C-alpha positions, 0 to 999 in steps of 0.5 A: 512520470506522475507517480510510482506505485510501490507494491510489497510482495513475498511468494504470493503469485496468485494474489500479485497477478490480480493486483497487477491486473488492477493496475492494467485497468487504471484510468490514469496511465502516467505511472510506474510500478515498483515491486518491492520483493522480500525474497520471493522465488522465481514464480514471482519473476514469471508473474511479472514477466507475464504482465510486461507486454500487457502494461502501458507502464514500466515495472521495476522489480526490486528483489532481496534474498529471503532473510525472514520478514524484512519489509522495511529493508526492501521498502527502503531499497524500492524508494530509492529505485522509484523514478517519480517524486511522488510515491504510492505504497500498497501491498501485493494483496490489495486490488486497486479500483480503476480510479485508485491512482487518479484519486491519489494524484487528485488529492496530493498536496505538499506538506501532506501524506494521504491516508487510504483504507481498504475493504477486506475480503474473506478467503472464499471471495478472495479466491473467487475474484478472477482476472475477468472480474477485475477487468469488468470491475464488478468485484468492486460492486456492492451488489456483486459482492452481496450475491457472492456471499459477502455479509451486509455491513456498514463497511460496504459503504467504502465502495461508494461511487458517490463522491459527495458521500465519500467526502462526507464519510471522510469528514465524519469517520473516527478512523485516524489519518495514519500511514497505512502500508496498504494504501498511502501516498506521499512525497519521496522528499519527505521520506528521505528527510525522515530516513525512510522506514525503520529497519529495526522493525519487523511486522507490527505497526512499521508503516504507522511508525514512519507516519508518526515520524513524518508527523514529528517532522511537520508533515500532516495527513489527509483522509481519503479512505472513501475515495481511493479504494482497494480490495484486500485479499485474505492471507495468513500472517505467520510472521506476526509474533507477540515479541515483534509487536512489543518491540515495535510498540516500544520504538513508537512510544520512544519516538512519540516521547522524544519527537523523533523524526529520523530513524538511525537505521534507514534508507541512508545506508543505500545512498551513494 
């Protein structure tokens, strides 16, 4: 299997259905989906079951009991359950364009992780997008989005289909090449080397932190924010607090100052 897509979710069945439909439409079929479920109720199981017969790829459902925001913990468990040596991380609120997996495989390279982006949608458009729109891929059309009420902005260029323009934009963008939980791929061996995600962290830069430790380890990054496209559906973030942000910033600053590669509390606790 060429790739494992790891999708995080928590009690967001409507959004997860749209996301899984996006993976039904991929031009590349040699991959699996691993659902990293941070304690959802049985409704999420029903959504996953409803897609089992529609998909050409397997779904692995990795679940843990609800104990507040424990994304790092479920991601570490999902990494070890993944059956591919190359992993693509995204969220259960990010609908992939049909070439999403293909683009990540196209640009993968030993010694690098791939840094992707997203086009963020307002709530009214997030709800408006239907399964049929995803099948037809018109929700990725700039003209379709404008007709539905999206405001004109330069950010719409992220949805370009012109590969030369995408390469140029990736070259000139001031956006840093970071490890983004909604759109990043890397080799499993590199994550194991840095001991995965830091389970001392809750919401607030936890994905950036693992990327920074990968940099300290010697892994570089490539920018593909204009080539691997996903639509970010809107949602509330009730789990974000000032305290967790401050704690996480302190951890990241410590790692930077001391060139930390491996976290002490990571996926090693789940290894046999």
